[in-house]
N, C-alpha and C positions, 0 to 999 in steps of 0.2 A: 476062627481060635487066639488071632491078634488079638483082636481088636478086646475081646474075654480078658487075654492077658494084660495090658490095657489098664484095661476098669478094675481089676483086681490092685493092680497096683498102687491106683491110684486110689483107691477105698483103703487100700494097707495103709498108705504113705496117711490119708486124714486120720486114720487111728491112731497112727504116731503121734501127729502131732497133737493130740487130744487126752494124752495117758495120763492115766492117771495117778494125782498129787498125794492122795492117803491110801492107805493099805486098805481099799473097801471100807469095810467094816469092823474093823479091826481094833483093839482100845489102843490109847498113844502111845508111842515108845519111842526115844532120841534118833530114830537112826530110818525113817520111812519118808524122808522126804525124796522126792522125785520130778524132780523140773522138769518143764517140758522143753528143749529146746530154746534157748535164747528165752525161758519164762522170766521175766521180772521177779527180781527180789533184794530185798536190801542186806547190806555188808553184814549185817546180824544172822543172816542165810533166812527172811521171815518172806512168805511169798505176798507178792504188792496187787491191787488192784485198784478199781474204778468200779463205781456206780454212773455212768453218762447219764449229763442232764436229760433222758428222755424230752422234760415240756422244751426244749428250743433244740432238742433234734439231736444233739451229739452222740456218734457214735462210737464203739469202741476203734472202728478202724481211723477215727480222726484223731483220738487221744495216744491210738502209737504213735499215727504216721507227726503226728505234734513232739510225741517223746523219743522218737527213734528207740523205743525197748517194746516190747508183745508182754502187754496184762495176763498177769498170771488167773487173776480173777477179774468175774464182770457180772454184777450186780445188776439186779431190776427187778422193778415193783411192779406187780399186777392183783389189779382186785377183783373178790367175786363179789358185784353187786348185780345179781341175777344167773339163775340157772335155766338151763347148764351149761354151768362154766367150761369158755372155748377157748382161754387165754392167751386172746389175739392181744394183747400188751406183749405178752413174749415172742410168739411165734414170729409177731410183726419182724424180730431184729432177726432170727433164725439162724437168713445167712450170713450176721457178724459175728450172732458169734459162734461158728462154727467154724468161719477164718479166724475168729481171734485164736484158735485154740487152748482157748482157758476155762477154769471151770466156772458153768455157769450158776450164778446164785439167787434165784428169785426169789424173790419175796414174794410170796402169794396172799393178800389182805383179805378175810373174810370183810367187809364192809360194809354188804349188804343182809347178809344171814347170821343168825344167831350160832354160837359154838352146840345146841343141840340140831340144828338145819346142814349141819357140816354131816350127811348121812354118808352112808355106805356108798350109795349112787354117786354123790356128789364128790365125795374123795377117789372113787374110780374114776372120775372125771378130771381131776387134777391127774392119774396118773396118767392116765393118755398122754397126758400134755407133753407133760415131761420126757415119755416116750420118747418123741417125735423128735428131742431134743439125744437121749440113750441111741435113738439106733442110729445115727447120724457119730460115734462115736465120745458125746459129753457127757462131760462127767457132772453130776447134778447136785448141789449141795445143798436141800429146799428149805425156808427159813417161812416155814408155815406159821402164821397171825403171828410176825416178826413184834418185839414190845406191844407184846400183851397186854401188859403190866402197864401201862401206859394208857396204851390207846381203850380201853375200858374205863377208863376214868377222868375223863377231860374232863372239868367243870367246864365246858361253851358244848358240850355235848359229844358223848365217844365215837370213836372213829369207826369201831367196834359195836356192833348191837348188844353183842356182846353176852355174856350169863357168865355163871359161879364157874368159880377154878375148877368146880370136879365137869366141867360140863365143857370147858376147854383143855383138859386133859382126857377128856374121851371124845373129843374131836381128833384131839392129835391123833393116839393111840389110832383113829379106825383109819386115818391118814397113812401115820407108819404099815400098817396094814395092808393095804391098797400099793404099796409101795415096795413092799417086801420084798418080792421074784426078783423084785433088776437090782442088782448091785450097783449099778453107776447111779443111783438116787441113794445122798446118805441125808438125814435127817438133824438138821440144823438148828438146834434152841437159841433161840437169840432173845429175849427179853432186853428192858432199858432200865438205864441203871437205877440201882437200887441194892436193902443191901441183901445180904445174904436170909436173912430171917425173915425179909418181906416176900422174897423170891421163893423160897421153900414149898408156896402154897401153890405154886405157881408148873412148878416140874414133873414132866411128864411121866417120870421115872429112865430110872437106870436101862432099862432090857429097852427106850423105846426113841433113845436119844444117838447120837454118834457124834454130833459137835456142837459145842458150846459158846458160847459170846454175847457178851453184853455192850448196847450202842451205848455208847459213850462219845460225849464231845466237850471237854473238859476247856478249863480256868486254865486261863497263861498259867506256866509252873509245873503242870500235872507230870506225876511221871508214870509207865508203865504201872507199877507197886501200888499208887498212890486213888487212878482209876481204875485197876481191873485184879489189886494183888486179893485183896476180898473172894472177889467172886473166883478169881482163878483155883482158893485154896477149897471154898465150897464147892464148885463142881469139880472143875477140871480134874482138881489133884487127887478128889476126893473118889471120882467115879469114875478116874482113869480115861478121860476123854479127850480128845484132841480139839482147844482150845482157839476160833478165831474169830476174830472183829470182821464181823457180819458190816458195819459200817461205821464210820466216824471223818470227825474236822475237829479246828477250831472251832469251839464256843463262838454262837452266834459271827458265824464266818471269819472271824478272828481279822488283826495286824495280816500281814506279811510274813515276820517277825512272827508274832504265835501259831500261824500252820508250818511255818520252818521248822520251829524248834521243836515241832509237836510227830511231823513226819520224821526228826531226826531219831527222836528217842524212840517209836516205833520198827524203824528199818534200820537205822546202825547202831541204839543202844545194846548196853549189854541187858538180854534179855536169859542168859543161862542160867539164871535160878528158876525159871517158870519153860522145861523143856518140850510142856508141849503147844506151848506158842508154837501156831504154822502159821498163821495168812493173815494179813489185813486187807481190809479193802471201804477206799475215800470216797466219801461221797464228793464227788466231782459236778457239785450245780453251783450252779446262782442262783439264790432262792430268796430274795428281797438283799440279801448280803450275799457275799461273793464268796464261796467256801471253796474254789477251786483251788490248785496247785498247779498245772497245766494250762487249760485251754483258757486263754484271755489275758495268759499273762505274760507281761514283761518277757523278755530272753533269760534278763539278771534271775528272776524270779525260778524258771524251768529249768538253768541251767541249776542254783541254789537246789532244786527240789529231788535233779537228778544223778548231783553227789553222795545221794545218800544210796544209792542202787548200783549195782554191778552190773 
């Protein structure tokens, strides 16, 4: 009996550390922030987290240890190169995700399948992988086929073998149906930087999206309004959806000054005009150029980064 009680207490503590950030699939409100204990957030109240450099083997435990903070979001990439989809790139870091207490934001990329090949069976495979996380109390924001508008049009050859906009929307809606019964999975529509007019054709429909965001790596001098304002108005405000940044960094890695200025604008700047803006996830990668703001940085740079966070 004593061991059973201890196990129950541990399980409840684990679930508490992974408390949901947003009010499930409710529409955006101005008072739905629910920070986990010690969760990293900017002085303007925005959740903050990272996409750890999986190529370098960086984990969130490394980033949290080096920053002295507890990241609120945890991004990860996973490709569907063949079926059945087993999600090994995600489950390989499951212990790190659970221990972090962060919301998990997997970007599941159909790199080996056309949108028409994302059948109900494949959608159910995606749902089964994500349920391994939610069963341990982790909230999941699924960026299915993120940056679709870019990855199907690359001149050098598309990352997504793709298909039409209609086929993408049908695939998205099949994935939505597969996860709909799991209240801890939210569908996160996350295209690449583009105009609202161009993105409208990729919009899956308000009934099938819980969170909207756009991946932008802006040039120096950008503001939240210049980078995201039109998108925010066209989707977050228009459909009353939470706005979260699935990934960002400075253009081409940027100088230390460029990176720090962009962090400050997102995490400490006045964003009161955008009440549905809830979180940002930084691309903490060295990818030919250095996008990072914590790992491998000088003590001065890390101190400057952390000056934006409560």
